[in-house]
Backbone as CSV, one residue per row, in Angstrom:
resi,resn,N_x,N_y,N_z,CA_x,CA_y,CA_z,C_x,C_y,C_z
1,MET,-16.859,-25.110,-20.762,-15.517,-25.165,-19.624,-15.293,-23.873,-18.994
2,ASN,-15.366,-23.941,-17.698,-15.072,-22.572,-17.143,-13.664,-22.721,-16.249
3,LYS,-13.091,-23.731,-16.324,-11.909,-24.056,-15.609,-10.781,-24.504,-16.510
4,VAL,-9.630,-24.085,-16.116,-8.291,-24.712,-16.855,-7.327,-25.125,-15.774
5,LYS,-6.494,-25.938,-15.924,-5.298,-26.221,-15.031,-3.840,-26.016,-15.660
6,LEU,-3.002,-25.422,-14.899,-1.747,-25.453,-15.221,-0.995,-26.668,-15.284
7,ARG,-0.250,-27.052,-16.294,0.493,-28.294,-16.278,1.826,-27.955,-15.585
8,LYS,2.517,-29.275,-15.380,3.812,-29.091,-14.773,4.696,-28.385,-15.593
9,THR,4.623,-28.419,-16.805,5.492,-27.765,-17.985,5.365,-26.388,-17.925
10,GLY,4.273,-25.770,-17.181,3.804,-24.374,-17.318,2.991,-24.069,-18.318
11,GLU,2.608,-25.029,-19.104,1.681,-24.996,-20.237,0.169,-24.805,-19.771
12,LEU,-0.623,-24.271,-20.426,-1.999,-24.034,-20.111,-2.746,-24.464,-21.418
13,TYR,-3.588,-25.515,-21.357,-4.433,-25.687,-22.511,-5.500,-24.689,-22.727
14,ILE,-5.836,-24.360,-23.901,-6.683,-23.006,-24.175,-7.978,-23.809,-24.825
15,PRO,-9.121,-23.693,-24.090,-10.478,-24.371,-24.727,-10.938,-23.549,-25.966
16,LYS,-11.671,-24.070,-26.657,-12.278,-23.578,-27.857,-12.776,-22.152,-27.462
17,THR,-13.628,-21.994,-26.537,-14.358,-20.725,-26.210,-13.373,-19.803,-25.873
18,LEU,-12.041,-19.875,-25.378,-11.111,-18.880,-25.312,-10.536,-18.532,-26.536
19,ILE,-10.257,-19.413,-27.311,-9.687,-19.364,-28.754,-10.779,-18.354,-29.475
20,ASN,-11.971,-18.540,-29.414,-12.896,-17.704,-29.980,-12.922,-16.336,-29.623
21,ILE,-13.079,-16.292,-28.053,-12.921,-14.801,-27.583,-11.682,-14.002,-28.042
22,LEU,-10.486,-14.795,-27.966,-9.205,-14.236,-28.137,-8.931,-13.934,-29.770
23,ASN,-9.868,-14.561,-30.460,-9.918,-14.562,-31.768,-8.395,-14.860,-32.260
24,ILE,-7.794,-16.222,-31.960,-6.559,-16.571,-32.109,-6.509,-17.868,-32.969
25,GLU,-5.369,-18.170,-33.497,-5.038,-19.246,-34.214,-3.480,-19.697,-33.949
26,ALA,-3.092,-20.817,-34.418,-1.754,-21.269,-33.984,-0.861,-20.349,-34.739
27,GLY,0.265,-20.167,-33.800,1.182,-19.112,-34.139,0.918,-17.743,-33.830
28,ASP,-0.235,-17.329,-33.243,-0.479,-16.039,-32.907,0.090,-15.654,-31.577
29,ARG,0.439,-14.490,-31.386,1.030,-13.962,-30.119,0.003,-13.545,-29.317
30,ILE,-0.077,-13.840,-27.928,-0.906,-13.278,-27.124,-0.168,-12.633,-25.950
31,ASN,-0.783,-11.552,-25.643,-0.235,-10.644,-24.512,-0.623,-11.328,-23.257
32,ILE,0.282,-11.301,-22.222,0.008,-11.928,-20.797,0.467,-11.095,-20.023
33,PHE,-0.242,-10.744,-18.853,0.095,-9.780,-17.836,-0.615,-10.101,-16.428
34,ILE,-0.144,-9.674,-15.488,-0.846,-9.820,-14.039,-1.737,-8.667,-13.732
35,ASP,-2.817,-8.839,-13.296,-3.855,-7.885,-12.830,-4.307,-8.352,-11.379
36,GLY,-3.466,-7.883,-10.256,-3.749,-8.446,-8.822,-3.172,-9.841,-8.945
37,LYS,-3.960,-10.819,-8.570,-3.594,-12.196,-8.484,-4.006,-12.909,-9.595
38,ASN,-4.564,-12.340,-10.653,-5.107,-12.802,-11.839,-4.136,-12.744,-13.045
39,ILE,-4.197,-13.569,-13.889,-3.436,-13.681,-15.010,-4.436,-13.118,-16.200
40,VAL,-3.972,-12.248,-16.892,-4.840,-11.587,-18.023,-4.145,-11.957,-19.464
41,LEU,-5.026,-12.416,-20.442,-4.650,-12.822,-21.648,-5.504,-12.017,-22.676
42,THR,-4.788,-11.349,-23.602,-5.487,-10.490,-24.662,-4.666,-10.548,-25.961
43,SER,-5.379,-10.609,-27.138,-4.579,-10.414,-28.324,-4.795,-9.099,-28.841
44,LYS,-5.421,-8.194,-28.113,-5.774,-6.957,-28.494,-4.354,-6.007,-28.521
45,GLU,-4.325,-5.123,-29.589,-3.334,-4.264,-29.759,-3.080,-3.272,-28.566
46,GLY,-1.952,-2.838,-28.571,-1.517,-1.650,-27.396,-0.928,-2.216,-26.246
47,PHE,-0.427,-3.490,-26.244,0.105,-4.129,-25.102,1.630,-4.533,-25.475
48,GLU,2.435,-3.703,-26.124,3.779,-3.914,-26.532,4.608,-4.188,-25.431
49,LYS,4.535,-3.563,-24.215,5.297,-3.800,-23.214,5.222,-5.076,-22.327
50,GLU,4.015,-5.682,-22.568,3.532,-6.807,-21.821,4.486,-8.069,-22.365
51,ASN,4.404,-9.178,-21.390,4.820,-10.332,-21.946,4.128,-11.032,-23.022
52,LYS,4.644,-11.822,-23.842,3.909,-12.450,-24.741,4.145,-13.945,-24.765
53,CYS,3.245,-14.663,-25.264,3.327,-16.143,-25.406,2.829,-16.422,-26.752
54,THR,3.071,-17.572,-27.264,2.578,-18.075,-28.703,1.592,-19.099,-28.271
55,TYR,0.396,-19.098,-29.055,-0.624,-20.134,-29.017,0.046,-21.065,-30.145
56,ASN,0.165,-22.279,-29.690,0.741,-23.413,-30.424,-0.414,-24.405,-30.963
57,GLN,0.142,-25.206,-31.937,-0.662,-26.206,-32.472,-1.209,-27.113,-31.594
58,LYS,-0.679,-27.555,-30.512,-1.152,-28.358,-29.498,-2.233,-27.819,-28.788
59,GLY,-2.694,-26.548,-28.861,-3.563,-25.962,-28.218,-3.602,-25.312,-26.834
60,THR,-2.090,-25.117,-26.714,-1.652,-24.567,-25.471,-0.803,-23.290,-25.481
61,ILE,-0.699,-22.576,-24.485,0.165,-21.559,-24.284,1.237,-21.696,-23.115
62,HIS,2.302,-21.140,-23.076,3.282,-21.289,-22.046,3.184,-20.186,-21.144
63,ILE,2.730,-20.344,-19.839,2.899,-19.081,-18.967,4.358,-18.918,-18.563
64,PRO,4.777,-17.779,-18.777,6.382,-17.418,-18.411,6.691,-17.766,-16.999
65,ALA,7.820,-18.013,-16.873,8.237,-18.405,-15.481,8.042,-17.233,-14.454
66,GLU,8.517,-16.011,-15.066,8.579,-14.727,-14.136,6.920,-14.319,-13.730
67,ILE,6.158,-14.772,-14.815,4.516,-14.503,-14.206,4.224,-15.484,-13.169
68,ARG,4.629,-16.721,-13.316,4.244,-17.859,-12.474,4.889,-17.490,-11.006
69,ARG,6.166,-16.980,-10.998,6.846,-16.681,-9.672,6.259,-15.475,-9.144
70,PHE,6.056,-14.332,-9.898,5.636,-13.235,-9.467,4.204,-13.336,-8.644
71,SER,3.397,-14.166,-9.325,1.851,-14.255,-8.942,1.933,-15.411,-8.010
72,ASN,2.961,-16.120,-7.483,3.055,-17.272,-6.762,2.195,-18.554,-7.180
73,ILE,2.210,-18.643,-8.548,1.334,-19.784,-8.986,2.178,-20.994,-9.169
74,GLU,1.714,-22.065,-8.822,2.496,-23.352,-8.881,1.794,-24.199,-9.859
75,THR,2.476,-25.362,-10.434,1.920,-26.304,-11.379,0.733,-27.008,-10.661
76,ASP,-0.059,-27.278,-11.514,-1.473,-28.048,-11.159,-2.397,-26.905,-10.518
77,THR,-2.177,-25.640,-10.520,-2.960,-24.622,-10.211,-4.249,-24.508,-11.101
78,VAL,-5.469,-24.487,-10.430,-6.658,-24.580,-11.318,-7.131,-23.075,-11.399
79,PHE,-7.499,-22.596,-12.610,-7.939,-21.306,-12.694,-9.463,-21.265,-13.363
80,THR,-10.178,-20.255,-12.692,-11.498,-19.945,-13.239,-11.338,-19.094,-14.180
81,ILE,-12.079,-19.171,-15.518,-12.005,-18.294,-16.509,-13.173,-17.283,-16.369
82,LYS,-12.664,-16.087,-16.612,-13.679,-15.032,-16.625,-13.527,-14.090,-17.910
83,PHE,-14.423,-13.772,-18.798,-14.307,-13.216,-20.005,-14.726,-11.848,-19.797
84,ASP,-13.958,-10.944,-20.393,-14.215,-9.488,-20.530,-14.277,-8.976,-22.132
85,GLU,-15.600,-9.242,-22.468,-15.594,-9.107,-23.963,-15.540,-7.651,-24.294
86,LYS,-15.954,-6.736,-23.555,-15.837,-5.301,-23.960,-14.240,-4.918,-24.058
87,GLU,-13.402,-5.456,-23.112,-11.969,-5.090,-23.048,-11.223,-6.184,-23.987
88,GLU,-11.979,-7.297,-24.452,-11.259,-8.279,-25.217,-10.207,-9.019,-24.334
89,ARG,-10.486,-9.201,-23.265,-9.486,-9.915,-22.146,-10.208,-11.292,-21.733
90,VAL,-9.159,-12.065,-21.406,-9.608,-13.213,-20.439,-8.741,-13.244,-19.201
91,TYR,-9.556,-13.385,-18.172,-8.995,-13.308,-16.947,-8.925,-14.891,-16.374
92,LEU,-7.718,-15.256,-15.851,-7.480,-16.453,-15.308,-7.302,-16.445,-13.946
93,ILE,-8.448,-16.493,-13.067,-8.487,-16.405,-11.626,-8.065,-17.785,-10.892
94,PRO,-7.143,-17.736,-10.040,-6.465,-18.879,-9.510,-7.512,-19.351,-8.568
95,ASP,-7.688,-20.671,-8.327,-8.467,-21.192,-7.332,-7.671,-21.556,-6.174
96,LEU,-7.637,-20.808,-5.186,-6.635,-21.042,-4.055,-7.519,-21.842,-2.801
97,SER,-8.543,-22.259,-3.193,-9.205,-22.969,-2.076,-8.587,-24.299,-1.756
98,GLY,-7.658,-24.740,-2.624,-7.069,-25.825,-2.161,-7.800,-27.230,-2.232
């Protein structure tokens, strides 16, 4: 799976491939920040000042409202997933083609 969709509740289902790359399990905190128009997820140390979200048992994370507002992301936005294994990051690139 190389695409994910933001739900109306602001939640994003995390596919198994992302779970493996981020090396996370339920209850783990994920750093989340904006890089240009992309949302970046990482479980890597050193991002204490960034927003955080918790990976829950439903297999989702909640994208904070301030991140959604700042990046003009609306519900039902579809993201293409890009992996940066060297930096241990996942980029969520909004598909704005409509």
